[in-house]
C-alpha positions in Angstrom: -0.1 0.3 -0.1 1.2 3.2 -0.8 0.3 6.9 0.7 -0.6 9.1 -2.3 -0.9 12.9 0.1 1.6 13.3 3.1 0.1 16.6 4.2 -3.9 15.9 3.9 -5.8 19.2 5.0 -7.6 18.5 8.1 -11.1 19.7 8.5 -14.0 19.8 11.0 -17.6 17.9 10.0 -20.4 19.7 11.7 -22.5 17.3 10.9 -22.0 15.1 14.0 -21.3 15.6 17.7 -18.6 17.9 18.4 -18.0 19.0 15.0 -14.9 16.3 14.5 -11.5 17.1 13.1 -11.3 14.9 10.1 -9.0 14.0 7.2 -9.3 11.8 4.1 -6.3 10.3 1.8 -5.8 8.3 -0.8 -3.6 5.2 -1.4 -3.1 2.4 -3.7 -3.4 -0.9 -2.4 -2.1 -4.3 -4.4 -5.8 -6.2 -5.4 -5.2 -9.6 -5.6 -4.7 -10.2 -9.0 -1.2 -7.7 -8.6 -3.0 -4.9 -9.9 -2.7 -1.3 -8.1 -6.1 0.6 -7.1 -6.9 3.6 -5.4 -8.8 3.6 -2.0 -9.7 6.6 -0.5 -9.2 6.6 3.7 -11.2 8.3 6.5 -10.0 9.7 10.1 -11.9 11.4 13.0 -8.7 13.2 15.2 -11.3 14.0 18.1 -13.8 16.9 18.9 -12.9 20.8 17.8 -15.5 21.8 20.3 -16.7 21.2 23.4 -14.7 20.6 26.7 -12.1 18.1 24.9 -11.9 19.7 22.2 -8.4 19.9 19.8 -7.1 22.9 18.7 -6.1 23.4 14.5 -2.5 22.9 15.4 -2.8 19.6 17.7 -5.1 18.1 15.5 -2.7 18.8 12.3 0.4 17.7 14.4 -2.1 13.8 15.3 -2.2 14.2 11.2 1.3 14.2 10.8 1.6 11.8 13.4 -0.9 9.0 11.7 0.8 9.5 8.3 4.2 9.0 9.4 2.9 5.6 11.1 1.3 4.6 7.9 3.7 5.1 5.9 6.3 3.6 8.0 4.1 0.3 7.4 3.8 -0.1 4.0 5.4 -2.0 1.6 7.3 -0.4 -0.9 5.3 0.1 -4.4 7.0 -2.3 -6.9 6.6 0.0 -9.5 8.0 2.8 -7.7 11.0 0.9 -6.4 11.7 -0.3 -10.4 11.4 3.0 -11.7 13.9 4.3 -8.9 16.6 1.8 -10.0 15.9 2.3 -13.3 16.7 5.7 -13.0 19.7 5.9 -11.1 21.5 3.2 -13.7 20.1 5.6 -16.2 22.1 8.2 -14.2 24.6 6.6 -14.0 25.6 5.5 -17.7 24.6 9.0 -19.1 26.9 11.1 -20.1 26.4 14.2 -22.0 28.4 14.9 -24.5 28.3 18.1 -26.9 26.5 15.7 -29.9 23.7 17.6 -31.9 21.4 15.1 -30.7 21.5 12.4 -27.9 19.7 9.2 -28.0 15.8 10.5 -25.4 16.6 9.2 -22.2 13.5 8.1 -19.7 11.4 10.7 -17.7 12.9 9.6 -14.4 16.6 10.7 -15.9 14.8 13.9 -16.9 12.7 14.3 -13.6 16.0 14.1 -11.4 18.0 16.2 -13.5 15.8 18.5 -13.3 15.2 18.2 -9.5 19.1 18.1 -8.8 19.7 20.9 -10.9 17.1 23.6 -10.9 14.9 22.5 -7.9 18.2 22.7 -6.1 18.8 26.6 -6.8 17.3 28.1 -3.1 18.6 31.0 -4.3 16.2 31.4 -6.8 13.2 29.0 -6.1 11.2 29.7 -2.6 11.4 26.7 -0.3 7.4 25.8 -0.4 8.0 25.7 -4.4 11.0 23.5 -4.1 9.1 21.2 -1.4 5.8 21.2 -3.6 7.8 19.9 -6.4 10.3 17.3 -5.2 7.0 15.8 -3.3 5.2 15.1 -6.6 8.2 13.9 -8.5 8.8 11.6 -6.2 5.5 10.2 -5.2 3.7 10.3 -8.5 5.6 11.2 -11.8 8.8 9.0 -11.2 6.5 6.1 -9.8 4.2 6.3 -13.1 6.6 7.8 -15.5 9.8 6.8 -14.2 10.9 3.8 -16.8 9.0 5.3 -19.9 11.3 7.0 -22.4 10.4 10.6 -22.5 9.8 9.6 -26.4 6.8 7.3 -25.3 4.5 9.3 -23.5 1.6 10.4 -25.2 -0.7 13.4 -24.3 -3.8 11.3 -24.1 -2.0 9.0 -21.1 -0.9 11.9 -18.8 -4.7 13.3 -19.7 -5.8 10.0 -18.3 -3.5 10.2 -15.9 -4.5 13.2 -14.3 -8.2 13.2 -14.2 -8.2 9.9 -12.6 -5.4 10.6 -10.2 -5.9 13.9 -9.2 -9.3 15.8 -7.9 -8.3 19.2 -7.7 -8.1 20.9 -10.9 -5.0 23.2 -9.4 -2.9 19.8 -8.8 -3.6 18.9 -12.1 -2.6 22.2 -13.4 0.4 22.1 -11.1 1.4 18.1 -11.8 1.3 19.2 -15.8 3.3 22.4 -15.2 6.0 20.5 -13.3 5.7 17.4 -16.6 6.1 20.5 -18.5 9.4 21.8 -16.9 11.1 18.2 -16.7 10.5 18.1 -20.9 12.4 21.7 -21.2 15.0 20.8 -18.6 15.7 17.6 -20.9 16.2 19.9 -23.8 19.5 21.3 -21.7 20.5 18.2 -21.4 19.9 16.9 -25.0 17.0 14.5 -24.3 14.6 16.4 -25.8 15.2 18.2 -29.1 15.3 22.0 -28.6 12.1 23.5 -29.8 10.1 20.3 -30.3 6.8 20.8 -28.2 6.0 18.2 -25.5 2.8 15.8 -24.9 2.5 17.6 -20.9 2.5 21.3 -22.8 -0.6 19.4 -24.6 -2.5 17.7 -21.8 -6.3 19.1 -21.3 -7.4 20.0 -17.9 -11.2 20.7 -18.7 -13.5 23.6 -17.5 -11.1 25.1 -14.1 -12.9 24.6 -11.1 -12.9 25.3 -7.6 -13.3 22.7 -4.8 -14.1 25.4 -2.3 -16.3 28.4 -2.4 -15.2 31.4 -3.8 -16.7 34.3 -2.4 -15.4 37.3 0.2 -17.1 38.5 2.8 -19.6 42.0 2.2 -18.2 45.3 4.0 -20.5 45.3 6.9 -19.7 41.2 7.2 -16.4 41.9 7.9 -17.2 44.7 10.8 -18.6 42.2 12.2 -16.3 39.8 12.5 -13.3 42.1 13.2 -15.7 43.1 15.8 -15.7 39.6 17.5 -11.8 39.3 17.0 -9.4 39.6 20.3 -5.8 41.7 19.6 -3.4 40.9 17.9 -5.4 38.4 15.2 -7.8 41.3 14.9 -4.2 43.4 13.5 -3.2 40.6 11.8 -6.7 40.3 9.4 -7.1 44.4 9.7 -3.2 44.5 7.8 -4.0 41.7 5.1 -7.5 43.6 4.6 -5.1 47.0 3.9 -2.0 45.7 2.2 -3.6 42.8 0.3 -0.4 41.2 1.8 -0.4 37.1 2.4 -0.4 36.0 5.6 2.7 34.2 5.0 4.1 37.7 4.5 2.1 39.8 7.3 3.5 37.3 9.9 6.9 38.1 8.7 6.9 41.2 8.8 9.7 42.5 11.8 9.6 45.9 13.3 12.6 46.8 11.0 10.1 46.5 8.0 7.7 49.1 9.7 7.6 52.8 9.0 5.2 54.3 10.9 6.6 57.8 10.1 5.0 57.0 6.6 2.6 54.1 7.5 4.0 52.0 5.4 5.4 48.7 5.8 8.2 46.4 3.0 7.7 43.3 2.4 11.0 41.4 2.8 10.4 38.2 4.0 7.7 35.7 5.0 7.1 32.6 7.3 6.3 29.4 6.2 5.8 26.6 8.7 7.8 28.5 11.1 10.9 28.9 8.6 12.0 32.8 7.8 12.4 32.3 4.0 12.6 34.5 0.5 9.4 35.4 -0.7 7.0 33.8 -3.2 8.3 36.1 -6.0 10.6 39.0 -6.9 7.2 40.6 -7.5 6.2 40.3 -3.9 9.3 42.5 -2.7 7.2 45.6 -2.2 6.5 48.9 0.2 3.0 48.8 1.2 0.6 51.3 2.6 -1.3 50.7 6.0 -2.8 54.1 5.9 -4.8 54.5 9.4 -3.6 51.0 10.9 -0.1 53.2 11.6 -1.7 54.2 14.9 -2.5 51.5 15.7 1.3 49.5 15.4 2.8 52.7 16.9 0.4 51.9 20.1 1.5 48.2 19.5 5.0 49.5 19.8 4.8 51.2 22.8 4.0 48.2 24.3 7.5 46.7 24.4 9.4 44.1 22.3 9.3 45.7 19.7 13.3 45.6 18.5 14.7 46.2 15.2 14.5 42.3 14.7 12.5 41.2 16.3 9.0 39.9 14.6 5.7 42.3 14.9 3.1 39.6 15.7 4.6 37.1 17.9 3.2 34.0 19.7 1.6 34.6 23.2 3.3 31.6 24.7 6.7 31.8 22.5 8.0 35.1 23.0 10.3 35.8 20.1 9.0 33.8 17.5 5.9 34.5 14.6 2.8 33.6 15.2 1.2 30.3 13.7 -0.9 31.1 10.2 -3.6 28.6 11.7 -4.4 30.0 15.0 -5.5 33.2 12.9 -7.3 31.2 10.6 -9.0 28.9 13.7 -10.1 32.8 15.4 -11.7 33.8 12.2 -13.3 30.8 11.3 -15.0 31.1 15.0 -15.6 34.8 14.3 -17.3 34.4 11.4 -19.6 31.2 12.7 -20.9 33.2 15.2 -21.5 36.2 13.0 -23.3 33.6 10.8 -21.0 34.4 7.8 -18.1 31.5 7.9 -17.7 29.2 4.8 -15.0 26.6 4.1 -12.7 28.8 1.6 -12.7 31.4 4.1 -9.2 32.8 5.4 -6.3 35.4 5.6 -6.2 34.7 1.8 -9.7 35.4 1.4 -9.0 39.2 2.3 -6.3 39.1 -0.2 -9.3 38.6 -2.9 -11.3 41.5 -1.1 -8.4 44.1 -0.8 -7.5 43.7 -5.1 -11.5 43.6 -5.6 -12.1 46.7 -3.0 -9.0 48.7 -4.5 -10.7 48.9 -7.9 -14.1 49.7 -6.5 -13.0 52.7 -4.7 -11.4 53.9 -7.8 -8.3 52.0 -7.9 -7.3 51.0 -11.5 -6.1 47.1 -12.0 -2.4 47.9 -12.5 -2.1 49.8 -9.2 -4.3 46.6 -7.7 -1.6 44.0 -9.6 1.6 46.1 -8.3 -0.2 45.9 -5.2 -0.7 42.8 -5.2 2.6 41.5 -5.9 1.2 39.6 -9.3 3.6 39.6 -12.4 0.6 39.8 -14.3 -3.3 41.3 -14.7 -4.0 37.6 -15.5 -3.8 36.6 -12.3 -5.0 39.8 -10.7 -8.4 38.9 -12.8 -8.4 35.9 -11.3 -8.6 37.5 -7.5 -11.0 40.0 -8.8 -14.7 39.3 -7.6 -17.8 41.6 -8.6 -20.5 41.4 -6.4 -24.1 42.3 -7.2 -24.0 45.2 -5.5 -21.2 46.8 -7.5 -23.0 45.9 -10.8 -25.9 47.0 -9.9 -24.2 50.2 -8.7 -22.5 50.3 -12.5 -25.8 49.7 -14.0 -27.7 52.1 -12.6 -25.3 55.2 -14.0 -25.9 54.1 -17.2 -29.4 54.0 -16.7 -29.3 57.3 -15.6 -27.5 58.4 -18.5 -29.8 56.4 -20.7 -32.3 58.6 -19.1 -30.8 61.8 -19.2 -30.5 60.8 -22.7 -34.0 60.2 -23.5 -35.1 63.4 -21.6 -32.9 65.4 -24.1 -34.1 63.9 -27.2 -37.9 64.3 -26.5 -39.5 66.5 -28.9 -41.6 69.9 -27.8 -45.2 69.0 -27.1 -44.4 65.2 -27.2 
């Protein structure tokens, strides 16, 4: 049996007493005839409400322990083992020369060259990206495609594999992009002809779809939720709303990044799994205005612990360490539930979407919203922009009013 997801999402199940923390994950089990079939496992971790409730952080630790124990009990996938053996032999025996055309290699060989070359550039690639891509290469791409020659992989087989292996459209999109980059990287080693399109780049994913509800809170709902939040979580969310920064960027702020005189913060780093690291992209490095929040930041600085190298938002039980984003999400969902406006996709990132949307509603241009968000193009910004029914009606009524005035002006005297 082989675990397909080593970091499944922990959620609550509200239709059961105590709203237990649960997670599901896929495994591949060997059938009686030797074939592998996909089976989905369900695990309850404990209550999220009541006297013996677990925090999200405790539930996630329990999930990690269960998955780790499961993986330690698993037998080695024979397909993956054979793929890795062949790949290791291929790498050992491969000698790249200056010949204009080299024989096509295996996908596993190209994947390992990509992983050990491009993905090792820690100064150019953020750690979350490196770890995510290495995970998909190790757990999915090499076991399925490692023993096949790059030339023998067909577009249709990639499409079928993506659609039967992954539930999320975005995961399919990400894995296809990794395979596409593996082929592109293979060109540099002469394993794939220069300029030739590859089967991964042609694989079709179907219509874009989202597993979670994609919406933002209204101004009124946001105000009610903020009123229920305690500090410092309230200021964290207010900063997300004011700047449109990612939660990892907000929690990575140190006092040396805060300019109270000009009411700005400098985004220069982020916190991921309690590790301080480089930003997602170079476009993410920017200076953002915090407006009237400068007063609250100043008050917080006066309370002490505002040395230049100190984090602005620290753990209460772990001074000197940045807050966990999970604690912010838990408090946010609790406040939203109390106000009757909670939904599965609600989180600090939804306020990033709200900032991009509202910034344009109050008169900002799409280019301004894109630059402030740290996007590298307007296409991404458009994905974050919501046009509410209220906004549509506001614009529609303006058109109708202008049309009504024009109609009055064109009426003939006496009619």
